[in-house]
C-alpha positions as CSV (number, residue, x, y, z in Angstrom):
1,M,-0.2,0.5,-0.2
2,P,2.0,3.1,-1.2
3,K,0.6,5.2,2.2
4,L,1.8,8.9,1.8
5,D,3.4,10.6,4.5
6,L,1.9,13.7,4.5
7,S,5.0,15.5,7.0
8,Q,7.0,14.8,4.2
9,I,5.4,16.5,1.3
10,P,6.2,19.9,1.6
11,F,3.8,23.0,0.2
12,R,4.9,25.2,-2.0
13,G,3.6,28.5,-2.0
14,G,3.1,32.1,-4.9
15,S,1.5,31.6,-8.9
16,G,2.9,31.3,-12.2
17,Y,0.6,34.0,-12.6
18,P,2.6,36.6,-14.8
19,G,3.9,40.2,-13.0
20,K,2.0,42.0,-10.8
21,L,-0.2,39.1,-10.7
22,A,1.7,37.2,-9.0
23,K,0.5,38.7,-6.0
24,A,-2.7,36.9,-5.9
25,G,-0.7,33.6,-5.0
26,D,0.9,35.4,-1.6
27,G,-1.3,33.6,0.9
28,R,-1.7,30.0,-0.8
29,F,0.5,27.2,-0.5
30,V,0.2,23.3,-2.1
31,Q,1.1,20.3,-1.1
32,P,1.1,18.0,-4.4
33,V,0.6,14.4,-2.8
34,G,-0.9,13.1,-6.4
35,D,2.0,13.8,-8.0
36,A,4.2,12.5,-4.4
37,G,2.2,9.3,-5.5
38,G,2.9,9.0,-8.7
39,L,-0.5,10.0,-10.5
40,T,-0.8,10.7,-13.8
41,Q,-4.0,11.2,-15.2
42,Y,-5.5,13.3,-12.8
43,G,-3.6,16.1,-10.3
44,V,-4.7,16.2,-6.2
45,N,-3.8,19.0,-4.1
46,I,-4.1,19.6,-0.9
47,V,-4.2,23.3,-0.4
48,R,-3.7,25.6,2.8
49,L,-5.3,29.4,2.5
50,E,-4.2,32.0,4.8
51,P,-6.4,34.7,5.9
52,Q,-7.2,36.7,2.9
53,G,-5.7,34.6,0.6
54,L,-7.4,33.3,-2.7
55,S,-7.2,29.6,-4.2
56,S,-6.3,31.6,-7.5
57,L,-8.0,34.5,-9.3
58,R,-11.2,33.7,-11.2
59,H,-11.6,31.1,-14.0
60,Y,-13.3,28.7,-15.7
61,H,-11.4,25.4,-17.4
62,M,-12.5,24.2,-21.2
63,E,-11.3,20.4,-20.8
64,Q,-10.6,19.7,-17.5
65,D,-12.9,19.2,-14.7
66,E,-12.2,20.2,-11.1
67,F,-13.7,19.7,-7.8
68,A,-12.9,20.5,-4.2
69,I,-13.8,19.7,-0.7
70,M,-13.3,22.0,2.7
71,L,-10.7,20.1,5.2
72,S,-10.6,22.8,7.5
73,G,-11.5,26.1,8.1
74,T,-14.1,28.0,6.1
75,C,-13.5,29.6,2.9
76,T,-16.2,32.0,0.9
77,L,-16.9,30.3,-2.7
78,I,-16.9,32.7,-5.3
79,D,-18.7,31.8,-8.7
80,D,-21.2,33.5,-11.1
81,D,-23.5,32.5,-9.5
82,G,-22.2,34.4,-6.2
83,E,-20.6,34.0,-2.6
84,H,-21.2,30.7,-1.0
85,Q,-19.7,29.2,2.8
86,M,-17.9,26.2,2.4
87,Q,-16.8,24.4,6.0
88,P,-15.8,20.9,6.0
89,G,-17.2,18.0,4.0
90,D,-18.8,21.1,1.7
91,C,-17.6,19.7,-1.9
92,A,-17.7,22.0,-4.9
93,T,-17.5,20.6,-8.5
94,W,-16.6,22.3,-11.8
95,P,-17.3,20.9,-15.1
96,A,-14.5,20.9,-17.9
97,G,-17.1,23.8,-20.5
98,E,-18.7,25.1,-18.1
99,A,-18.2,28.8,-18.0
100,N,-18.3,29.6,-14.3
101,G,-15.8,31.7,-13.5
102,H,-14.8,30.1,-9.7
103,H,-12.1,30.6,-6.8
104,L,-11.8,29.9,-2.9
105,V,-11.5,32.6,-0.3
106,N,-10.1,32.9,2.8
107,K,-12.2,35.9,4.9
108,T,-11.4,34.5,7.9
109,D,-8.5,35.0,10.6
110,A,-7.7,31.3,10.8
111,P,-5.4,29.4,8.1
112,A,-8.4,26.5,5.8
113,T,-7.6,23.9,3.8
114,F,-9.3,22.1,1.1
115,L,-8.5,19.0,-1.0
116,V,-8.8,19.5,-5.3
117,V,-8.6,16.9,-7.8
118,G,-8.1,17.9,-11.7
119,T,-8.2,16.2,-14.7
120,R,-5.0,15.9,-16.3
121,T,-5.2,16.8,-20.3
122,P,-2.4,17.4,-23.0
123,T,-3.9,20.7,-23.9
124,E,-6.0,23.5,-21.2
125,T,-7.7,27.0,-22.3
126,G,-8.9,28.4,-19.8
127,Y,-10.7,31.9,-18.8
128,Y,-9.9,34.6,-16.3
129,S,-13.6,36.1,-15.4
130,D,-12.6,39.4,-13.9
131,L,-9.8,39.5,-16.3
132,D,-9.1,39.8,-20.3
133,M,-6.7,37.0,-19.4
134,M,-7.1,33.3,-20.6
135,V,-3.9,30.7,-20.3
136,K,-2.9,27.5,-22.6
137,F,-1.1,24.9,-21.7
138,D,0.7,22.6,-23.8
139,A,4.3,20.4,-23.8
140,D,5.9,23.7,-24.4
141,G,4.1,24.9,-21.1
142,F,1.6,27.5,-20.5
143,R,1.0,31.0,-22.0
144,F,-0.8,33.7,-20.7
145,T,-2.5,36.3,-22.8
146,R,-6.1,38.3,-23.6
147,K,-8.5,36.3,-24.3
148,D,-8.4,37.1,-27.9
149,G,-4.2,35.9,-28.0
150,S,-2.8,39.5,-27.9
151,P,-0.3,40.0,-25.3
152,L,-0.9,40.8,-22.4
153,T,-0.5,44.7,-21.4
154,A,2.3,46.3,-19.2
155,D,-0.8,47.7,-17.9
156,Q,-2.7,44.2,-17.2
157,V,0.7,42.8,-15.6
158,G,2.7,45.7,-14.5
159,D,6.1,44.8,-13.1
160,D,7.2,42.0,-10.7
161,N,8.1,44.6,-8.3
162,D,4.8,46.6,-8.0
């Protein structure tokens, strides 16, 4: 039985967002438990959000399903339908191709954790609901552009040190 020792799997902080948008990941830490167990068909991560932390910028996926279950603390799920309190045991699903921009926000004074599971596909396109931004992922990595495919502007991403 390939039991994982969570104490041996470090949490990673930050985000891959460009420029000043990377600050959105300041209070987010991911423990890649699926990778540690050798899973390749889907991703499994424990995410810890510090107070005021965001899981991501509000987004949706075109090719990948996503599922989350709260483990500890309280987060607010913000999607196109509004705000929803998420407490331990509460689950949410986002089917691929459903244009419902979502993210979790920790609006409390204590850390919160949730487990997120998502499909791994060879390619992916994601859209950011509150920004003129999309991400494309393929064998060459990921690229952020405006939704029409043109480059992001300096106003959108600023400087990493802003």
